[in-house]
Steps between C-alpha positions, in 0.01 A plus 500: 500500500313798640805612703728446200279727286510768773879478517528519121276809498716666766821423305339618176393828658852559634641422155253745341599775743869428430439527124566131434142446378380748240123472537302498822238269345771233464473453877153355549353205682345336189825537306705339778245221546510432125880495507500243781245294304717514188808391698293214643372401153857499367609266781719741696267524799277249675187588694437296813194615687526877522878506457721535196845348496781484250527155346799301629674495162509882496638554850847610395656820372559376146137398461375830642725689257359293214145588605597869523651479153185350356287770657738772375484352152123506513500864611732587213264331253712194426303236692456165333323204659 
């Protein structure tokens, strides 16, 4: 998980520099860790030891697009549980 957080921070920083992320504070270790925890709580990820992995049922493009759509809906203020 530690390496995954580092990679996410690196990608986030590149996205910020490219103008894809508006606020620098959106790229932070606690925020990324909380996002991974939320994805785990919602059943998208599974933690085994110190590793996170995508649950088997979400290992396809259609499922990933559905997850992206849910996140986008949340960011636009239309998230419903």
